[in-house]
Every structure is written in C-alpha cells, then in structure tokens.
SEFIZA-3560 file (N, C-alpha, C; in Angstrom, 3 decimals):
REM SEFIZA-3560
<numar><xx>-17.880</xx><yy>-7.897</yy><zz>-19.436</zz><atom>N</atom></numar>
<numar><xx>-16.633</xx><yy>-7.856</yy><zz>-19.693</zz><atom>CA</atom></numar>
<numar><xx>-15.803</xx><yy>-8.669</yy><zz>-19.097</zz><atom>C</atom></numar>
<numar><xx>-14.860</xx><yy>-9.624</yy><zz>-19.162</zz><atom>N</atom></numar>
<numar><xx>-13.664</xx><yy>-10.086</yy><zz>-18.566</zz><atom>CA</atom></numar>
<numar><xx>-12.783</xx><yy>-9.673</yy><zz>-18.166</zz><atom>C</atom></numar>
<numar><xx>-12.187</xx><yy>-9.716</yy><zz>-16.940</zz><atom>N</atom></numar>
<numar><xx>-10.951</xx><yy>-8.897</yy><zz>-16.541</zz><atom>CA</atom></numar>
<numar><xx>-9.867</xx><yy>-10.204</yy><zz>-16.137</zz><atom>C</atom></numar>
<numar><xx>-8.370</xx><yy>-10.499</yy><zz>-16.653</zz><atom>N</atom></numar>
<numar><xx>-7.619</xx><yy>-11.783</yy><zz>-16.461</zz><atom>CA</atom></numar>
<numar><xx>-6.372</xx><yy>-11.207</yy><zz>-15.881</zz><atom>C</atom></numar>
<numar><xx>-6.231</xx><yy>-12.018</yy><zz>-15.130</zz><atom>N</atom></numar>
<numar><xx>-4.857</xx><yy>-11.493</yy><zz>-14.620</zz><atom>CA</atom></numar>
<numar><xx>-3.983</xx><yy>-12.660</yy><zz>-14.291</zz><atom>C</atom></numar>
<numar><xx>-2.495</xx><yy>-12.912</yy><zz>-13.877</zz><atom>N</atom></numar>
<numar><xx>-1.394</xx><yy>-13.767</yy><zz>-13.320</zz><atom>CA</atom></numar>
<numar><xx>-1.549</xx><yy>-13.816</yy><zz>-12.067</zz><atom>C</atom></numar>
<numar><xx>-0.881</xx><yy>-15.510</yy><zz>-12.061</zz><atom>N</atom></numar>
<numar><xx>-0.867</xx><yy>-15.339</yy><zz>-10.256</zz><atom>CA</atom></numar>
<numar><xx>-0.073</xx><yy>-14.518</yy><zz>-9.803</zz><atom>C</atom></numar>
<numar><xx>0.230</xx><yy>-13.934</yy><zz>-8.352</zz><atom>N</atom></numar>
<numar><xx>1.265</xx><yy>-12.902</yy><zz>-8.084</zz><atom>CA</atom></numar>
<numar><xx>2.535</xx><yy>-13.273</yy><zz>-8.058</zz><atom>C</atom></numar>
<numar><xx>3.482</xx><yy>-13.012</yy><zz>-8.283</zz><atom>N</atom></numar>
<numar><xx>5.057</xx><yy>-13.399</yy><zz>-8.282</zz><atom>CA</atom></numar>
<numar><xx>5.107</xx><yy>-13.840</yy><zz>-6.589</zz><atom>C</atom></numar>
<numar><xx>4.567</xx><yy>-13.174</yy><zz>-5.561</zz><atom>N</atom></numar>
<numar><xx>4.688</xx><yy>-13.624</yy><zz>-4.208</zz><atom>CA</atom></numar>
<numar><xx>3.412</xx><yy>-13.630</yy><zz>-3.220</zz><atom>C</atom></numar>
<numar><xx>3.409</xx><yy>-14.460</yy><zz>-2.052</zz><atom>N</atom></numar>
<numar><xx>2.091</xx><yy>-14.355</yy><zz>-1.726</zz><atom>CA</atom></numar>
<numar><xx>2.182</xx><yy>-13.619</yy><zz>-0.011</zz><atom>C</atom></numar>
<numar><xx>3.470</xx><yy>-13.124</yy><zz>0.087</zz><atom>N</atom></numar>
<numar><xx>3.761</xx><yy>-12.573</yy><zz>1.360</zz><atom>CA</atom></numar>
<numar><xx>4.020</xx><yy>-13.547</yy><zz>2.312</zz><atom>C</atom></numar>
<numar><xx>4.198</xx><yy>-14.972</yy><zz>2.326</zz><atom>N</atom></numar>
<numar><xx>4.444</xx><yy>-16.081</yy><zz>3.463</zz><atom>CA</atom></numar>
<numar><xx>2.952</xx><yy>-16.842</yy><zz>3.423</zz><atom>C</atom></numar>
<numar><xx>1.790</xx><yy>-15.981</yy><zz>3.186</zz><atom>N</atom></numar>
<numar><xx>0.756</xx><yy>-16.739</yy><zz>3.048</zz><atom>CA</atom></numar>
<numar><xx>-0.177</xx><yy>-17.440</yy><zz>2.214</zz><atom>C</atom></numar>
<numar><xx>-0.616</xx><yy>-18.504</yy><zz>1.737</zz><atom>N</atom></numar>
<numar><xx>-1.242</xx><yy>-18.747</yy><zz>0.572</zz><atom>CA</atom></numar>
<numar><xx>-2.528</xx><yy>-17.399</yy><zz>0.289</zz><atom>C</atom></numar>
<numar><xx>-2.541</xx><yy>-17.149</yy><zz>-1.041</zz><atom>N</atom></numar>
<numar><xx>-3.638</xx><yy>-16.754</yy><zz>-1.514</zz><atom>CA</atom></numar>
<numar><xx>-5.427</xx><yy>-17.203</yy><zz>-0.882</zz><atom>C</atom></numar>
<numar><xx>-6.172</xx><yy>-16.704</yy><zz>-0.840</zz><atom>N</atom></numar>
<numar><xx>-7.385</xx><yy>-16.936</yy><zz>0.054</zz><atom>CA</atom></numar>
<numar><xx>-8.029</xx><yy>-16.664</yy><zz>-1.072</zz><atom>C</atom></numar>
<numar><xx>-7.748</xx><yy>-15.628</yy><zz>-2.077</zz><atom>N</atom></numar>
<numar><xx>-9.196</xx><yy>-15.195</yy><zz>-2.958</zz><atom>CA</atom></numar>
<numar><xx>-8.460</xx><yy>-13.771</yy><zz>-3.494</zz><atom>C</atom></numar>
<numar><xx>-9.454</xx><yy>-13.120</yy><zz>-4.745</zz><atom>N</atom></numar>
<numar><xx>-9.268</xx><yy>-12.237</yy><zz>-5.166</zz><atom>CA</atom></numar>
<numar><xx>-10.467</xx><yy>-11.350</yy><zz>-5.055</zz><atom>C</atom></numar>
<numar><xx>-10.212</xx><yy>-9.666</yy><zz>-5.102</zz><atom>N</atom></numar>
<numar><xx>-11.085</xx><yy>-8.956</yy><zz>-4.975</zz><atom>CA</atom></numar>
<numar><xx>-11.192</xx><yy>-7.994</yy><zz>-6.422</zz><atom>C</atom></numar>
<numar><xx>-12.376</xx><yy>-7.813</yy><zz>-7.085</zz><atom>N</atom></numar>
<numar><xx>-12.269</xx><yy>-7.144</yy><zz>-8.268</zz><atom>CA</atom></numar>
<numar><xx>-13.150</xx><yy>-5.885</yy><zz>-8.025</zz><atom>C</atom></numar>
<numar><xx>-12.809</xx><yy>-4.577</yy><zz>-8.552</zz><atom>N</atom></numar>
<numar><xx>-13.221</xx><yy>-3.459</yy><zz>-8.501</zz><atom>CA</atom></numar>
<numar><xx>-13.458</xx><yy>-2.621</yy><zz>-9.843</zz><atom>C</atom></numar>
<numar><xx>-14.584</xx><yy>-1.823</yy><zz>-10.130</zz><atom>N</atom></numar>
<numar><xx>-14.787</xx><yy>-1.080</yy><zz>-11.292</zz><atom>CA</atom></numar>
<numar><xx>-15.073</xx><yy>-0.003</yy><zz>-10.945</zz><atom>C</atom></numar>
<numar><xx>-14.835</xx><yy>0.960</yy><zz>-12.314</zz><atom>N</atom></numar>
<numar><xx>-15.229</xx><yy>2.464</yy><zz>-11.951</zz><atom>CA</atom></numar>
<numar><xx>-15.429</xx><yy>2.849</yy><zz>-13.071</zz><atom>C</atom></numar>
<numar><xx>-17.042</xx><yy>3.810</yy><zz>-13.464</zz><atom>N</atom></numar>
<numar><xx>-17.203</xx><yy>4.189</yy><zz>-14.792</zz><atom>CA</atom></numar>
<numar><xx>-16.051</xx><yy>5.595</yy><zz>-14.682</zz><atom>C</atom></numar>
<numar><xx>-15.681</xx><yy>5.789</yy><zz>-16.063</zz><atom>N</atom></numar>
<numar><xx>-14.620</xx><yy>6.999</yy><zz>-15.898</zz><atom>CA</atom></numar>
<numar><xx>-15.150</xx><yy>8.064</yy><zz>-15.270</zz><atom>C</atom></numar>
<numar><xx>-16.826</xx><yy>8.397</yy><zz>-15.974</zz><atom>N</atom></numar>
<numar><xx>-17.328</xx><yy>9.772</yy><zz>-14.995</zz><atom>CA</atom></numar>
<numar><xx>-17.551</xx><yy>9.757</yy><zz>-13.825</zz><atom>C</atom></numar>
<numar><xx>-17.010</xx><yy>8.417</yy><zz>-12.776</zz><atom>N</atom></numar>
<numar><xx>-17.499</xx><yy>8.502</yy><zz>-11.649</zz><atom>CA</atom></numar>
<numar><xx>-16.229</xx><yy>9.043</yy><zz>-10.757</zz><atom>C</atom></numar>
<numar><xx>-16.389</xx><yy>9.285</yy><zz>-9.296</zz><atom>N</atom></numar>
<numar><xx>-15.263</xx><yy>9.338</yy><zz>-8.504</zz><atom>CA</atom></numar>
<numar><xx>-14.218</xx><yy>8.073</yy><zz>-7.851</zz><atom>C</atom></numar>
<numar><xx>-15.109</xx><yy>7.164</yy><zz>-7.919</zz><atom>N</atom></numar>
<numar><xx>-14.758</xx><yy>6.175</yy><zz>-6.825</zz><atom>CA</atom></numar>
<numar><xx>-15.254</xx><yy>4.576</yy><zz>-7.866</zz><atom>C</atom></numar>
<numar><xx>-14.405</xx><yy>3.696</yy><zz>-7.112</zz><atom>N</atom></numar>
<numar><xx>-14.671</xx><yy>2.234</yy><zz>-7.476</zz><atom>CA</atom></numar>
<numar><xx>-15.739</xx><yy>1.612</yy><zz>-6.646</zz><atom>C</atom></numar>
<numar><xx>-16.246</xx><yy>0.693</yy><zz>-7.116</zz><atom>N</atom></numar>
<numar><xx>-17.330</xx><yy>-0.090</yy><zz>-6.864</zz><atom>CA</atom></numar>
<numar><xx>-16.586</xx><yy>-1.832</yy><zz>-6.725</zz><atom>C</atom></numar>
<numar><xx>-17.427</xx><yy>-2.212</yy><zz>-5.812</zz><atom>N</atom></numar>
<numar><xx>-16.823</xx><yy>-3.848</yy><zz>-5.994</zz><atom>CA</atom></numar>
<numar><xx>-17.813</xx><yy>-4.430</yy><zz>-7.087</zz><atom>C</atom></numar>
<numar><xx>-16.981</xx><yy>-5.313</yy><zz>-8.028</zz><atom>N</atom></numar>
<numar><xx>-17.563</xx><yy>-6.197</yy><zz>-8.945</zz><atom>CA</atom></numar>
<numar><xx>-17.997</xx><yy>-7.702</yy><zz>-8.558</zz><atom>C</atom></numar>
<numar><xx>-16.791</xx><yy>-7.881</yy><zz>-7.499</zz><atom>N</atom></numar>
<numar><xx>-17.369</xx><yy>-9.406</yy><zz>-6.806</zz><atom>CA</atom></numar>
<numar><xx>-15.871</xx><yy>-9.793</yy><zz>-6.028</zz><atom>C</atom></numar>
<numar><xx>-15.931</xx><yy>-11.370</yy><zz>-5.905</zz><atom>N</atom></numar>
<numar><xx>-14.569</xx><yy>-12.043</yy><zz>-5.651</zz><atom>CA</atom></numar>
<numar><xx>-14.658</xx><yy>-13.264</yy><zz>-6.099</zz><atom>C</atom></numar>
<numar><xx>-13.449</xx><yy>-13.753</yy><zz>-6.662</zz><atom>N</atom></numar>
<numar><xx>-13.488</xx><yy>-14.960</yy><zz>-6.767</zz><atom>CA</atom></numar>
<numar><xx>-12.494</xx><yy>-15.928</yy><zz>-5.973</zz><atom>C</atom></numar>
<numar><xx>-11.904</xx><yy>-17.055</yy><zz>-6.278</zz><atom>N</atom></numar>
<numar><xx>-11.358</xx><yy>-18.136</yy><zz>-5.324</zz><atom>CA</atom></numar>
<numar><xx>-9.608</xx><yy>-17.960</yy><zz>-5.724</zz><atom>C</atom></numar>
<numar><xx>-8.926</xx><yy>-18.582</yy><zz>-4.777</zz><atom>N</atom></numar>
<numar><xx>-7.462</xx><yy>-18.405</yy><zz>-5.248</zz><atom>CA</atom></numar>
<numar><xx>-7.046</xx><yy>-18.820</yy><zz>-6.383</zz><atom>C</atom></numar>
<numar><xx>-7.686</xx><yy>-20.044</yy><zz>-7.287</zz><atom>N</atom></numar>
<numar><xx>-7.166</xx><yy>-20.490</yy><zz>-8.399</zz><atom>CA</atom></numar>
<numar><xx>-8.085</xx><yy>-20.426</yy><zz>-9.511</zz><atom>C</atom></numar>
<numar><xx>-8.705</xx><yy>-18.967</yy><zz>-9.664</zz><atom>N</atom></numar>
<numar><xx>-9.188</xx><yy>-18.713</yy><zz>-10.526</zz><atom>CA</atom></numar>
<numar><xx>-8.851</xx><yy>-17.191</yy><zz>-11.138</zz><atom>C</atom></numar>
<numar><xx>-7.974</xx><yy>-16.869</yy><zz>-12.092</zz><atom>N</atom></numar>
<numar><xx>-7.711</xx><yy>-15.797</yy><zz>-12.487</zz><atom>CA</atom></numar>
<numar><xx>-8.139</xx><yy>-15.117</yy><zz>-13.803</zz><atom>C</atom></numar>
<numar><xx>-9.331</xx><yy>-15.167</yy><zz>-13.906</zz><atom>N</atom></numar>
<numar><xx>-10.365</xx><yy>-14.260</yy><zz>-14.305</zz><atom>CA</atom></numar>
<numar><xx>-11.839</xx><yy>-14.355</yy><zz>-14.005</zz><atom>C</atom></numar>
<numar><xx>-12.450</xx><yy>-12.974</yy><zz>-14.229</zz><atom>N</atom></numar>
<numar><xx>-13.462</xx><yy>-12.317</yy><zz>-13.640</zz><atom>CA</atom></numar>
<numar><xx>-14.443</xx><yy>-12.009</yy><zz>-14.084</zz><atom>C</atom></numar>
<numar><xx>-15.784</xx><yy>-12.331</yy><zz>-14.616</zz><atom>N</atom></numar>
<numar><xx>-16.773</xx><yy>-11.652</yy><zz>-15.282</zz><atom>CA</atom></numar>
<numar><xx>-17.527</xx><yy>-10.560</yy><zz>-14.783</zz><atom>C</atom></numar>
<numar><xx>-17.159</xx><yy>-9.487</yy><zz>-15.051</zz><atom>N</atom></numar>
<numar><xx>-17.709</xx><yy>-7.980</yy><zz>-14.556</zz><atom>CA</atom></numar>
<numar><xx>-18.986</xx><yy>-7.586</yy><zz>-15.450</zz><atom>C</atom></numar>
<numar><xx>-20.136</xx><yy>-7.316</yy><zz>-14.456</zz><atom>N</atom></numar>
<numar><xx>-21.518</xx><yy>-7.474</yy><zz>-14.671</zz><atom>CA</atom></numar>
<numar><xx>-22.212</xx><yy>-5.803</yy><zz>-14.462</zz><atom>C</atom></numar>
<numar><xx>-23.187</xx><yy>-5.922</yy><zz>-14.720</zz><atom>N</atom></numar>
<numar><xx>-23.757</xx><yy>-4.144</yy><zz>-14.757</zz><atom>CA</atom></numar>
<numar><xx>-22.926</xx><yy>-3.419</yy><zz>-14.918</zz><atom>C</atom></numar>
<numar><xx>-22.356</xx><yy>-3.428</yy><zz>-16.308</zz><atom>N</atom></numar>
<numar><xx>-21.875</xx><yy>-2.287</yy><zz>-17.220</zz><atom>CA</atom></numar>
<numar><xx>-22.702</xx><yy>-1.746</yy><zz>-18.267</zz><atom>C</atom></numar>
<numar><xx>-22.679</xx><yy>-0.271</yy><zz>-18.327</zz><atom>N</atom></numar>
<numar><xx>-23.372</xx><yy>-0.067</yy><zz>-19.513</zz><atom>CA</atom></numar>
<numar><xx>-22.759</xx><yy>-0.162</yy><zz>-21.000</zz><atom>C</atom></numar>
<numar><xx>-23.266</xx><yy>-0.310</yy><zz>-21.752</zz><atom>N</atom></numar>
<numar><xx>-22.992</xx><yy>-0.093</yy><zz>-22.844</zz><atom>CA</atom></numar>
<numar><xx>-21.994</xx><yy>0.918</yy><zz>-23.529</zz><atom>C</atom></numar>
<numar><xx>-20.844</xx><yy>1.242</yy><zz>-24.065</zz><atom>N</atom></numar>
<numar><xx>-20.372</xx><yy>2.430</yy><zz>-24.779</zz><atom>CA</atom></numar>
<numar><xx>-19.981</xx><yy>3.215</yy><zz>-23.521</zz><atom>C</atom></numar>
<numar><xx>-20.245</xx><yy>3.073</yy><zz>-22.420</zz><atom>N</atom></numar>
<numar><xx>-19.124</xx><yy>3.638</yy><zz>-21.172</zz><atom>CA</atom></numar>
<numar><xx>-17.897</xx><yy>3.010</yy><zz>-20.935</zz><atom>C</atom></numar>
<numar><xx>-17.290</xx><yy>4.028</yy><zz>-20.552</zz><atom>N</atom></numar>
<numar><xx>-15.418</xx><yy>3.514</yy><zz>-20.455</zz><atom>CA</atom></numar>
<numar><xx>-15.493</xx><yy>3.321</yy><zz>-18.659</zz><atom>C</atom></numar>
<numar><xx>-14.753</xx><yy>2.204</yy><zz>-18.672</zz><atom>N</atom></numar>
<numar><xx>-14.349</xx><yy>1.953</yy><zz>-17.348</zz><atom>CA</atom></numar>
<numar><xx>-12.893</xx><yy>1.273</yy><zz>-17.035</zz><atom>C</atom></numar>
<numar><xx>-12.438</xx><yy>1.601</yy><zz>-15.627</zz><atom>N</atom></numar>
<numar><xx>-11.506</xx><yy>1.179</yy><zz>-15.274</zz><atom>CA</atom></numar>
<numar><xx>-11.419</xx><yy>-0.153</yy><zz>-14.357</zz><atom>C</atom></numar>
<numar><xx>-10.667</xx><yy>-0.890</yy><zz>-14.626</zz><atom>N</atom></numar>
<numar><xx>-10.662</xx><yy>-1.996</yy><zz>-13.796</zz><atom>CA</atom></numar>
<numar><xx>-9.171</xx><yy>-2.187</yy><zz>-12.572</zz><atom>C</atom></numar>
<numar><xx>-9.969</xx><yy>-2.586</yy><zz>-11.575</zz><atom>N</atom></numar>
<numar><xx>-8.815</xx><yy>-3.342</yy><zz>-10.434</zz><atom>CA</atom></numar>
<numar><xx>-8.702</xx><yy>-4.507</yy><zz>-9.949</zz><atom>C</atom></numar>
<numar><xx>-7.719</xx><yy>-5.242</yy><zz>-9.255</zz><atom>N</atom></numar>
<numar><xx>-7.687</xx><yy>-6.323</yy><zz>-8.498</zz><atom>CA</atom></numar>
<numar><xx>-6.418</xx><yy>-6.706</yy><zz>-7.665</zz><atom>C</atom></numar>
<numar><xx>-7.220</xx><yy>-7.191</yy><zz>-6.630</zz><atom>N</atom></numar>
<numar><xx>-6.202</xx><yy>-7.242</yy><zz>-5.438</zz><atom>CA</atom></numar>
<numar><xx>-6.644</xx><yy>-8.701</yy><zz>-4.834</zz><atom>C</atom></numar>
<numar><xx>-5.321</xx><yy>-8.994</yy><zz>-4.446</zz><atom>N</atom></numar>
<numar><xx>-4.961</xx><yy>-10.772</yy><zz>-3.708</zz><atom>CA</atom></numar>
<numar><xx>-5.155</xx><yy>-10.437</yy><zz>-2.384</zz><atom>C</atom></numar>
<numar><xx>-6.062</xx><yy>-11.148</yy><zz>-1.880</zz><atom>N</atom></numar>
<numar><xx>-6.045</xx><yy>-11.592</yy><zz>-0.102</zz><atom>CA</atom></numar>
<numar><xx>-5.599</xx><yy>-12.590</yy><zz>0.218</zz><atom>C</atom></numar>
<numar><xx>-5.015</xx><yy>-12.737</yy><zz>1.416</zz><atom>N</atom></numar>
<numar><xx>-4.770</xx><yy>-13.983</yy><zz>2.222</zz><atom>CA</atom></numar>
<numar><xx>-4.704</xx><yy>-13.593</yy><zz>3.764</zz><atom>C</atom></numar>
<numar><xx>-4.214</xx><yy>-14.604</yy><zz>5.019</zz><atom>N</atom></numar>
<numar><xx>-4.515</xx><yy>-14.207</yy><zz>6.187</zz><atom>CA</atom></numar>
<numar><xx>-3.581</xx><yy>-13.228</yy><zz>6.573</zz><atom>C</atom></numar>
<numar><xx>-2.196</xx><yy>-12.712</yy><zz>5.918</zz><atom>N</atom></numar>
<numar><xx>-2.098</xx><yy>-11.361</yy><zz>6.372</zz><atom>CA</atom></numar>
<numar><xx>-2.487</xx><yy>-10.672</yy><zz>6.188</zz><atom>C</atom></numar>
<numar><xx>-3.066</xx><yy>-10.083</yy><zz>5.089</zz><atom>N</atom></numar>
<numar><xx>-3.683</xx><yy>-8.621</yy><zz>4.754</zz><atom>CA</atom></numar>
<numar><xx>-3.954</xx><yy>-8.651</yy><zz>3.195</zz><atom>C</atom></numar>
<numar><xx>-4.207</xx><yy>-7.850</yy><zz>2.110</zz><atom>N</atom></numar>
<numar><xx>-4.632</xx><yy>-7.419</yy><zz>0.727</zz><atom>CA</atom></numar>
<numar><xx>-2.800</xx><yy>-7.065</yy><zz>0.277</zz><atom>C</atom></numar>
<numar><xx>-3.087</xx><yy>-7.306</yy><zz>-0.687</zz><atom>N</atom></numar>
<numar><xx>-2.138</xx><yy>-6.753</yy><zz>-1.719</zz><atom>CA</atom></numar>
<numar><xx>-2.366</xx><yy>-5.274</yy><zz>-2.309</zz><atom>C</atom></numar>
<numar><xx>-1.352</xx><yy>-4.625</yy><zz>-2.689</zz><atom>N</atom></numar>
<numar><xx>-1.723</xx><yy>-3.356</yy><zz>-3.242</zz><atom>CA</atom></numar>
<numar><xx>-2.518</xx><yy>-3.773</yy><zz>-4.657</zz><atom>C</atom></numar>
<numar><xx>-3.425</xx><yy>-2.700</yy><zz>-4.976</zz><atom>N</atom></numar>
<numar><xx>-4.512</xx><yy>-2.756</yy><zz>-6.413</zz><atom>CA</atom></numar>
<numar><xx>-3.532</xx><yy>-2.779</yy><zz>-7.540</zz><atom>C</atom></numar>
<numar><xx>-3.963</xx><yy>-3.935</yy><zz>-8.511</zz><atom>N</atom></numar>
<numar><xx>-3.207</xx><yy>-3.339</yy><zz>-10.074</zz><atom>CA</atom></numar>
<numar><xx>-4.637</xx><yy>-2.635</yy><zz>-10.884</zz><atom>C</atom></numar>
<numar><xx>-4.100</xx><yy>-1.880</yy><zz>-11.527</zz><atom>N</atom></numar>
<numar><xx>-4.985</xx><yy>-1.014</yy><zz>-12.052</zz><atom>CA</atom></numar>
<numar><xx>-4.873</xx><yy>-1.413</yy><zz>-13.769</zz><atom>C</atom></numar>
<numar><xx>-5.937</xx><yy>-1.454</yy><zz>-14.230</zz><atom>N</atom></numar>
<numar><xx>-5.808</xx><yy>-0.966</yy><zz>-15.835</zz><atom>CA</atom></numar>
<numar><xx>-5.045</xx><yy>0.127</yy><zz>-16.481</zz><atom>C</atom></numar>
<numar><xx>-3.825</xx><yy>0.130</yy><zz>-17.267</zz><atom>N</atom></numar>
<numar><xx>-3.240</xx><yy>1.549</yy><zz>-17.411</zz><atom>CA</atom></numar>
<numar><xx>-4.495</xx><yy>2.644</yy><zz>-17.920</zz><atom>C</atom></numar>
<numar><xx>-5.162</xx><yy>1.892</yy><zz>-19.241</zz><atom>N</atom></numar>
<numar><xx>-6.183</xx><yy>2.740</yy><zz>-19.926</zz><atom>CA</atom></numar>
<numar><xx>-7.734</xx><yy>2.107</yy><zz>-19.509</zz><atom>C</atom></numar>
<numar><xx>-8.599</xx><yy>3.397</yy><zz>-19.509</zz><atom>N</atom></numar>
<numar><xx>-10.141</xx><yy>2.592</yy><zz>-19.576</zz><atom>CA</atom></numar>
<numar><xx>-10.388</xx><yy>1.559</yy><zz>-20.975</zz><atom>C</atom></numar>
<numar><xx>-11.006</xx><yy>0.730</yy><zz>-20.777</zz><atom>N</atom></numar>
<numar><xx>-11.829</xx><yy>-0.019</yy><zz>-21.932</zz><atom>CA</atom></numar>
<numar><xx>-13.601</xx><yy>0.206</yy><zz>-22.018</zz><atom>C</atom></numar>
<numar><xx>-13.672</xx><yy>0.461</yy><zz>-23.050</zz><atom>N</atom></numar>
<numar><xx>-15.041</xx><yy>0.549</yy><zz>-23.288</zz><atom>CA</atom></numar>
<numar><xx>-16.126</xx><yy>-0.882</yy><zz>-23.098</zz><atom>C</atom></numar>
<numar><xx>-17.313</xx><yy>-0.816</yy><zz>-22.365</zz><atom>N</atom></numar>
<numar><xx>-18.267</xx><yy>-2.080</yy><zz>-22.242</zz><atom>CA</atom></numar>
<numar><xx>-18.710</xx><yy>-2.113</yy><zz>-23.676</zz><atom>C</atom></numar>
<numar><xx>-18.730</xx><yy>-3.026</yy><zz>-24.281</zz><atom>N</atom></numar>
<numar><xx>-19.583</xx><yy>-3.695</yy><zz>-25.752</zz><atom>CA</atom></numar>
<numar><xx>-20.417</xx><yy>-5.003</yy><zz>-25.257</zz><atom>C</atom></numar>
<numar><xx>-21.335</xx><yy>-5.127</yy><zz>-26.478</zz><atom>N</atom></numar>
<numar><xx>-22.103</xx><yy>-6.248</yy><zz>-25.946</zz><atom>CA</atom></numar>
<numar><xx>-21.398</xx><yy>-7.173</yy><zz>-27.004</zz><atom>C</atom></numar>
<numar><xx>-21.244</xx><yy>-8.337</yy><zz>-26.563</zz><atom>N</atom></numar>
<numar><xx>-20.446</xx><yy>-9.670</yy><zz>-26.747</zz><atom>CA</atom></numar>
<numar><xx>-21.001</xx><yy>-10.275</yy><zz>-27.776</zz><atom>C</atom></numar>
<numar><xx>-22.233</xx><yy>-9.987</yy><zz>-28.681</zz><atom>N</atom></numar>
<numar><xx>-22.881</xx><yy>-10.490</yy><zz>-29.690</zz><atom>CA</atom></numar>
<numar><xx>-23.597</xx><yy>-9.363</yy><zz>-30.601</zz><atom>C</atom></numar>
<numar><xx>-23.756</xx><yy>-9.826</yy><zz>-31.830</zz><atom>N</atom></numar>
<numar><xx>-24.366</xx><yy>-8.679</yy><zz>-32.598</zz><atom>CA</atom></numar>
<numar><xx>-23.945</xx><yy>-8.468</yy><zz>-33.887</zz><atom>C</atom></numar>
<numar><xx>-23.651</xx><yy>-7.557</yy><zz>-34.772</zz><atom>N</atom></numar>
<numar><xx>-23.505</xx><yy>-7.885</yy><zz>-36.118</zz><atom>CA</atom></numar>
<numar><xx>-22.115</xx><yy>-7.362</yy><zz>-36.428</zz><atom>C</atom></numar>
//
C-alpha cells in the first residue's frame, strides 16, 4: 500500500529532515512504525500488511526543532494485492 502526502505549509523555522510513517491494523490498539523517508519524498510504500485487513496510517514531519503532530487518515483502508484478476 502506498501512502502519499503534501509538503507541510510550515517547517517551524527549521528545514524538514524527514518523515515518519506508522500503520495500525484496526483490530489492534496501537500504531507501529512502517518506516521513514527523506524530506524530498512525499510517498511511502507500507509493507507487511495482511490482505483484506483494514489499516489506519499516519505521517509526521521531523526537523531539528522536533516533530509535527501526526496526520492520520480519516477512514481505514483495506489492504489488497496490487495484481490479479
């Protein structure tokens, strides 16, 4: 599954150094790290998902000052294979 986002409106006075992505199966209670990407990348391929399970995804920006608030999907999305009939 690929999650994509737009560049933040503000960097808080310090250039963004990267983004952190987390995923959560809706049947679980907490998010787990899906990975990180560099500051010029605005998409991330989330791996290790179970087909037909629903997931929430969240992203935050990081810089030398700290971390932004999480941006969370409004609704869960169902994991599906990217190929098939």
